[in-house]
C-alpha positions as CSV (number, residue, x, y, z in Angstrom):
1,M,4.9,-44.1,41.1
2,G,8.6,-44.5,40.4
3,G,10.5,-47.4,39.0
4,L,12.4,-50.1,40.7
5,L,15.8,-48.6,39.6
6,F,17.0,-45.1,40.3
7,R,19.9,-43.8,38.3
8,V,22.8,-42.4,40.4
9,A,25.6,-42.3,37.8
10,E,26.2,-42.0,34.1
11,Q,23.5,-39.4,33.6
12,N,25.3,-37.6,30.7
13,R,24.5,-39.9,27.9
14,A,22.1,-38.9,25.1
15,T,18.3,-39.4,25.9
16,L,16.1,-41.4,23.6
17,V,12.3,-42.1,23.6
18,F,10.8,-45.6,23.5
19,H,7.2,-46.8,24.1
20,L,6.1,-49.3,26.7
21,D,2.6,-50.6,26.5
22,G,1.7,-47.5,24.4
23,V,3.2,-45.0,26.8
24,A,6.2,-42.8,25.8
25,C,9.2,-43.3,28.1
26,S,12.8,-42.0,28.1
27,A,16.0,-43.9,28.5
28,L,19.7,-43.2,28.0
29,E,21.6,-44.3,25.0
30,G,23.3,-47.6,25.8
31,D,20.7,-48.7,28.4
32,T,19.5,-52.3,28.2
33,V,15.7,-52.7,27.7
34,L,15.6,-54.1,31.3
35,T,17.2,-51.0,32.7
36,A,15.0,-48.7,30.7
37,V,11.8,-50.4,31.7
38,L,12.7,-50.8,35.4
39,A,13.6,-47.1,35.6
40,H,9.9,-46.4,34.9
41,Q,8.1,-49.2,36.7
42,T,8.6,-51.9,39.3
43,R,8.2,-54.9,37.0
44,L,9.2,-56.0,33.6
45,R,6.2,-58.3,33.0
46,T,3.9,-60.7,34.8
47,S,4.6,-64.4,34.8
48,E,2.6,-66.4,32.4
49,F,2.4,-69.2,34.9
50,D,1.1,-67.5,38.1
51,G,0.5,-63.9,37.2
52,M,3.2,-62.6,39.6
53,P,5.4,-59.7,38.7
54,R,8.8,-60.4,37.2
55,A,11.7,-58.0,37.1
56,G,14.5,-60.2,35.7
57,F,16.7,-62.5,37.8
58,C,20.3,-63.2,36.6
59,M,20.6,-59.9,34.7
60,M,23.1,-61.6,32.2
61,G,20.9,-63.6,29.8
62,A,21.1,-67.0,31.3
63,C,17.9,-67.6,33.2
64,Q,15.0,-66.8,30.7
65,D,13.2,-64.6,33.2
66,C,13.5,-61.2,31.3
67,W,11.5,-61.9,28.1
68,I,9.5,-58.9,26.8
69,W,7.8,-58.4,23.5
70,L,8.0,-55.9,20.7
71,E,4.7,-54.7,19.4
72,T,5.2,-56.8,16.3
73,G,5.0,-59.9,18.6
74,E,8.7,-60.8,18.5
75,R,10.0,-61.8,22.0
76,I,13.3,-60.3,23.1
77,R,15.5,-60.8,26.1
78,A,15.4,-57.5,28.0
79,C,18.7,-57.9,29.9
80,T,20.9,-58.3,26.8
81,T,19.1,-56.1,24.3
82,L,19.9,-52.4,24.0
83,V,16.9,-50.1,24.0
84,G,16.6,-48.1,20.8
85,A,15.0,-44.8,19.9
86,G,11.4,-45.5,18.8
87,M,11.4,-49.0,20.1
88,R,7.8,-50.2,20.9
89,L,7.6,-52.7,23.7
90,C,4.8,-54.7,25.3
91,S,5.0,-56.1,28.8
92,Y,2.6,-59.0,28.0
93,A,2.3,-61.5,25.1
94,G,-0.3,-61.0,22.5
95,A,-0.2,-57.3,22.4
96,V,0.5,-57.0,18.7
97,A,-0.5,-53.6,17.4
């Protein structure tokens, strides 16, 4: 199954590897976490209130809908955080390694 986003431009940037829920994924240098995750799957996380899939809303850091967690438990905003090589992300809270 593909992601929600399909890259049609800017394909010549350096590739990096990050992990999402323990699975190795690739992104391009300069991608936000939101872009990197949605290039691989159709949701960023599930809502803690109703269990429905969430994929971000405003895409500019104003709405609080794009929270995702680092494996250390720290919560980050996916739409304004750049993905980094070796970054280890969890799509649900409480997934501390």
